[in-house]
C-alpha positions in Angstrom: -5.7 -118.8 -45.9 -7.8 -117.0 -48.3 -9.3 -115.0 -45.4 -5.8 -114.1 -44.2 -4.7 -112.9 -47.7 -7.9 -110.9 -48.0 -7.1 -109.1 -44.7 -3.5 -108.4 -45.9 -4.7 -107.0 -49.2 -7.3 -104.8 -47.5 -4.7 -103.6 -45.0 -2.3 -102.8 -47.8 -5.0 -100.9 -49.7 -5.9 -99.0 -46.5 -2.2 -98.0 -46.0 -2.0 -96.8 -49.6 -5.2 -94.8 -49.2 -4.0 -93.1 -46.1 -0.6 -92.4 -47.7 -2.4 -90.9 -50.7 -4.5 -88.6 -48.5 -1.3 -87.5 -46.6 0.6 -86.7 -49.8 -2.4 -84.8 -51.3 -2.9 -82.8 -48.2 0.8 -81.9 -48.1 0.8 -80.9 -51.7 -2.2 -78.7 -51.1 -0.4 -76.9 -48.3 2.6 -76.4 -50.5 0.4 -75.0 -53.3 -1.3 -72.6 -50.9 2.1 -71.4 -49.6 3.4 -70.9 -53.1 0.3 -69.0 -54.1 0.6 -66.7 -51.1 4.3 -66.1 -51.9 3.4 -65.3 -55.6 0.6 -63.0 -54.5 2.9 -61.3 -52.0 5.6 -60.8 -54.7 3.0 -59.4 -57.1 1.6 -57.0 -54.5 5.1 -55.9 -53.6 6.0 -55.3 -57.2 2.8 -53.4 -57.8 3.4 -51.1 -54.8 7.0 -50.6 -56.0 5.9 -49.5 -59.4 3.4 -47.2 -57.9 6.0 -45.5 -55.7 8.5 -45.1 -58.6 7.0 -42.1 -60.4 8.2 -41.1 -63.8 9.7 -37.6 -63.4 11.0 -37.4 -66.9 8.0 -35.2 -67.9 8.6 -32.6 -65.3 11.1 -29.8 -64.8 11.1 -27.6 -61.7 14.2 -25.7 -62.7 12.1 -23.0 -64.4 8.8 -21.4 -63.5 6.1 -19.0 -64.7 5.9 -16.4 -62.0 5.9 -19.2 -59.4 4.6 -21.8 -61.8 6.8 -24.9 -62.3 7.1 -26.1 -65.9 5.6 -29.5 -66.7 6.8 -30.9 -70.0 5.5 -33.9 -71.8 8.0 -36.6 -72.6 5.8 -37.9 -75.5 5.7 -34.6 -77.4 7.4 -34.4 -80.7 8.4 -30.8 -80.3 11.8 -29.9 -78.7 11.9 -29.3 -75.0 11.8 -25.5 -74.6 12.5 -23.6 -71.5 10.6 -20.9 -69.6 11.6 -17.3 -69.8 13.7 -16.2 -66.8 11.3 -13.3 -66.3 8.7 -15.7 -65.0 11.0 -17.6 -62.6 10.8 -17.3 -58.8 13.0 -18.8 -56.1 12.0 -21.9 -54.3 10.4 -21.4 -50.9 12.9 -21.6 -48.1 11.8 -23.5 -44.9 9.7 -21.3 -42.7 10.8 -21.2 -39.1 8.3 -21.0 -36.3 7.7 -17.4 -35.0 6.0 -16.5 -31.8 2.6 -15.1 -32.7 2.1 -12.9 -29.7 1.9 -9.6 -31.5 -1.1 -7.6 -32.8 -2.1 -9.0 -36.2 -2.0 -6.9 -39.4 -4.6 -7.5 -42.1 -3.7 -9.4 -45.2 -4.6 -6.4 -47.4 -2.3 -4.0 -45.5 0.6 -6.5 -45.8 -0.1 -6.9 -49.5 -0.2 -3.1 -50.0 3.1 -2.7 -48.2 4.6 -5.5 -50.3 3.4 -3.9 -53.6 4.9 -0.6 -52.4 8.3 -2.2 -52.2 8.5 -3.3 -48.6 10.8 -6.2 -47.9 8.4 -8.8 -46.6 8.7 -12.6 -46.5 7.0 -14.4 -49.4 5.7 -17.8 -50.1 4.6 -19.6 -53.3 1.5 -21.8 -53.2 1.1 -24.4 -56.0 -1.5 -27.0 -56.9 -1.2 -29.0 -60.1 -4.2 -30.6 -61.9 -2.7 -33.4 -64.1 -4.6 -35.7 -66.4 -3.2 -39.3 -66.7 -5.1 -40.7 -69.7 -6.8 -37.7 -71.2 -6.1 -34.1 -72.2 -7.8 -30.8 -71.6 -9.0 -29.0 -74.7 -8.8 -25.2 -75.2 -12.6 -25.0 -75.3 -12.9 -26.9 -72.0 -10.5 -24.4 -70.5 -12.6 -21.5 -71.7 -15.7 -23.1 -70.3 -14.0 -23.7 -67.0 -12.8 -20.1 -66.9 -16.4 -18.9 -67.5 -17.9 -21.2 -64.9 -15.3 -20.4 -62.2 -15.2 -16.7 -63.0 -11.5 -16.6 -64.0 -10.3 -13.6 -66.0 -7.7 -13.8 -68.8 -5.0 -11.2 -68.1 -1.3 -10.6 -67.2 1.1 -13.1 -68.8 -1.8 -14.4 -70.9 -3.0 -16.7 -68.1 -6.2 -16.8 -66.1 -6.6 -15.1 -62.7 -9.0 -15.2 -59.8 -9.5 -11.6 -58.8 -10.2 -10.0 -55.5 -13.5 -8.2 -55.9 -12.4 -5.3 -53.6 -9.0 -4.6 -55.1 -9.2 -6.1 -58.5 -5.8 -7.8 -57.8 -5.0 -11.4 -58.6 -5.6 -13.8 -55.6 -4.3 -16.8 -57.6 -3.6 -17.7 -61.2 -4.2 -20.6 -63.5 -1.6 -21.4 -66.1 -1.0 -24.1 -68.7 1.0 -27.0 -67.3 3.1 -27.1 -70.5 5.6 -24.3 -71.2 5.4 -21.4 -71.8 2.4 -21.7 -69.5 0.2 -19.1 -71.3 -3.1 -19.3 -73.2 -3.2 -17.7 -76.6 -6.9 -16.8 -76.9 -6.7 -16.4 -80.7 -5.6 -20.0 -81.0 -7.0 -21.6 -77.9 -9.4 -23.8 -79.9 -6.4 -25.7 -81.1 -5.0 -26.1 -77.6 -4.7 -29.5 -75.9 -2.8 -29.8 -72.6 -2.3 -32.6 -70.0 -2.9 -30.3 -67.1 -3.2 -26.9 -65.4 -1.3 -25.3 -62.5 -2.9 -23.1 -59.9 -0.4 -20.8 -58.1 -0.3 -17.7 -55.9 2.5 -15.6 -54.3 1.9 -14.6 -50.7 1.3 -12.0 -49.4 -2.0 -11.8 -51.3 -4.8 -9.2 -51.1 -6.8 -11.7 -49.0 -6.0 -14.0 -46.0 -3.3 -16.5 -46.9 -5.3 -19.5 -45.6 -8.3 -18.4 -47.7 -6.1 -18.2 -50.8 -5.0 -21.8 -50.3 -8.5 -23.1 -49.5 -9.9 -21.3 -52.6 -7.1 -22.8 -54.7 -7.8 -26.2 -53.4 -11.5 -25.9 -53.9 -11.1 -24.7 -57.5 -8.5 -27.5 -58.2 -10.8 -30.2 -56.9 -13.7 -29.0 -59.0 -11.5 -28.8 -62.1 -10.1 -32.3 -61.4 -13.6 -33.7 -61.0 -14.8 -32.2 -64.3 -11.8 -33.2 -66.4 -10.9 -36.5 -64.7 -7.5 -35.5 -63.3 -5.4 -35.9 -60.1 -4.1 -33.2 -57.9 -0.3 -32.9 -57.2 1.7 -30.7 -55.0 4.8 -28.6 -56.0 7.0 -31.7 -55.6 4.9 -33.7 -58.2 3.5 -36.0 -55.5 -0.2 -36.8 -55.3 -1.9 -34.3 -53.1 -3.2 -36.3 -50.0 -5.1 -35.1 -46.9 -1.8 -35.3 -45.0 0.1 -33.1 -47.5 -2.8 -30.7 -47.4 -2.7 -30.4 -43.7 1.1 -30.0 -43.8 0.8 -27.1 -46.3 -1.8 -25.4 -44.0 0.7 -25.7 -41.1 3.4 -24.1 -43.3 1.0 -21.3 -44.1 0.3 -20.7 -40.4 4.0 -20.5 -39.7 4.4 -18.1 -42.7 1.6 -15.9 -41.5 3.3 -15.6 -38.1 6.6 -14.7 -39.8 4.8 -12.1 -42.0 3.1 -10.6 -39.0 6.4 -10.2 -37.2 7.9 -8.5 -40.3 4.9 -6.1 -40.5 5.3 -5.3 -36.8 9.0 -4.5 -37.3 8.2 -2.5 -40.4 5.6 -0.3 -38.7 7.7 0.1 -35.5 
């Protein structure tokens, strides 16, 4: 009898032990699934926040000779506007043009444009924007000296073509009114800079963009900033290649216009 009872007790304990293992294993699977779901929700939320950029600090309605205004939403001063004398129209979409005609040099197109010829234009823009720091006036002067930028028209810096002395591209303050007052530049502190150029330029259009990109990348590395395009989006390799394709289409359109102009 005692042997029978012992077997019953051992059998009961065995069943309870197996049941406990089953319940523990099931709970572990549930916990893993819940953890994965929480992780997925957090990852989704993080990407969503990353995609939703805060545009309140920017205003593309006005420009400094092709330069879009970038205003700080944390600044205590009232939001000013850019002078209309600096504003330029937004680039229209460039249609593909058959490039089967003799090519004109960039300098000849630039000379015709400066003489008043009606030629297609295009604005190139690259923004260098700091997220957690600011660029001091002294740092801007050091950058200008290192990168051979000259302070000139509109009180902004210019990269000049050595042969013509004309501006290839310009560097302006990202905060309106976009200029740099050299007399008070030591008190300056800005969240970013904007590089821009209007095509046709005195040098090849693609060279202008490549030089702007190289300068912007060097400045961004020095000051710890990110590059943005004219639409305020982070400049990626894909957007860089897209801009280059747009420049190729523009050059074909410009070449067609020059051919028509010269008969």
